[in-house]
N, C-alpha and C positions, 0 to 999 in steps of 0.2 A: 319404379320411377324416381321414388326418394332416395333409392340407393345410388342412384346416378348423381343426384343433387349433392348427397352427401362427399360422392367422389369429386365431383368439381370445386366443391369447396374446400376441401383438404387439399386438393391440388393446389388451388388459389392461395391459400393460406402458405403453403410450403415455398411457392414461388415468391410471395410477399416477403417472407422471411429471409430467403436467399438473397432478395434484393436489397434489404436494409441491411444484411451482413456485409455485402459485397461494397455497398456505398460507404461503410463504417472505415474502412482502408485497414492495413496493418496496425498492430500493436505497437504503440511509440515506447520507445525506451526512455527511461527517465536520466536525468544527468547523473544518477548515482550508478549507471551502468545496469549490470545485470544482477543486482540482488546485494549490494553492501553500500551503505550511505554513512555519513558522518554528519551528526548533527552538533553544533555547537552555541555556546550561550547558556548552558545548565550549570546552574550553581550546586555543584554536586559536593561541597565543603560541608553541606549539611546534611546528616544521617537521615532527617525525615524527606528531604528532597530525594536522597537515593532510593528510599523507600517507596516514594509515591512514582518515581519513575519506573521501577522494577515491577510495580504492580501493573503499571499501564501497559508496559512492555509486554507482559505475561499475559495480559487480557486480550491481546491482539493475535488474529490467526495469521500463520504464514511467517512468522518471527523463528528464524532458526537458531540465531545466537545474537548476544549483544555483551558489549562491554565497556564499562564505564571508566572515564579517564578524568578524575578528579583535579589532576594537576593543569590540565587544558580546558576544564569544563566542558567536556564534550563526551557525546556517547555515540560508539560505531555499531550498527545494526545490519547483521545478515538476514536476507529474508528470502524467501522462496517467491521467484519473479512471476510464477504462474498463479498465486494467490493474493499477493502483496505488491504494493508499488510505494515508494521513497514518498510520495506526495500524501500517500494516505497515511502513513507514519506520521508523517509532519502534521496532518490535520489532527490525528488522536493525541499528540503531545500538546499541541495547542488547546485542545479542547479540555485537557487535563489542567490547565493552568501554566504550562510551560513556554515560555516565549524562546524558541529555538530558530537558529539559522542553518540552512544546508550548506555544507562545504562540498567543494569538489575535490577532495583528496583521493576519492576512489573512481 
């Protein structure tokens, strides 16, 4: 008898999870496209700022590559869209003390 109850519970749990996932809709793309974003407003003329930015980006999972552009005070980040989003990178940079703005170059 308890096996039947457990089976019903597992089925109900699976159906509930399927319903929640179905209501969430498709994954939304960021304005950065599919894995590349440029942030501006980073004062890259200071070596300590560059080091702090490098450490921050190196600590994020899903970052494939980044390039610093001191002349334009910007950083371009390539990331794995399956595990990272542009908004998450932006929040991480802001949490580290950087006041960045997302540009729509890519």
